[in-house]
C-alpha positions, 0 to 999 in steps of 0.5 A: 501624629507625633507622640513627642510631648509639647514643650510648655509655653514660655509664660508658664516658665515665667509664672513658675519663676514668679512663684519661686521668687514669691516663696523666697521673698516671703521667707525673706520678709518673715526672717527680717520681720522676726529679727526686727521684732525680737530686737525690739523686744530685747531693747524693751526688756533691757530698758525694763531691767529684765536682762535675762529676758533681753538676752533670750531675745537678742539670741533670737535676733541673731538666729534670724540672721539674713544676708542683709541684716538688719539687727543681728550685728547690734544684737551680737554686740549687745550680748557682748556688752551685757557679758562684759558688764556682768563678768566681774560680779555676775559670772552666771549672767555673763556666761548666759549672754556669751553662750547666747551669742555663741549659739545665735552665731552657730544657728545663723551660719549658712555658706559663711559664718556670721560674727565669727569674731564674736563666736571665737571670743565666746569660745575662749571666754566661756570655759573660764566663766563656766568654771567660776559658776561651778565654783560658786555653786560648790561643784565638787569635781576636780577643777582641772578636769572640769576645765578640760571638759568645758574647753572640749565642749566649745572646741569646734572650728570657727567657720563653715567647713567646705562640705557643709557649704557644698551641701547647703548650696546644693540643697538650696539649689535643688530646692528652688530649681525643683520647685521651678521645674515642677511648676513650669513642667508639671501641668499638661494642656488641660491644666492637670498636674502630672507625674513629671511635676510630682517628680520635680516637686519630690526633688525640690522637697529632697533639696529643702531637706538636704539644705535644712539638715546641713544647716542643722548638722553644722 
């Protein structure tokens, strides 16, 4: 008798592929649901006059960005609108809104940088707003030195570096491929999950960790 391990039947691969797609679909639905819910809360808060609460919810809307939207662009525009309206008389609120737009854009980037134009505009406007806030609060530090420090705080390139895009792509690919291979190759003829399956699942976990870490570092 041959000791060569038997190849998994084609249905096992289809089941594994369906399981991977189900995981990705669940994540997509969750992201879309959370984005729409955060946007609805932001609209309600703004209509009630709770502008700071609305800013927080608009930021969360941007953080739940997906390739298909559907509300992150409207949230980014709303934050810019709030900042524009508050800039003359309430620089604290304007800075809060622009910083929310900036952090939301940075947190949502993956292979590409969503809302790069808004991020660039926020980087340009925030140091001046922060300086005005500091002056209104009686900050005793030298204004020129403070401005340079504030400009340095936002002095980061707009966009996604090549190394980050590569790590995100490799991490995501290893995560999904390892999960598929583990589920399609891991079970023997008796239905027991063996070492080969665990190795692929470990590779999948490593890929997911790489993907998440790359997004966090970016």
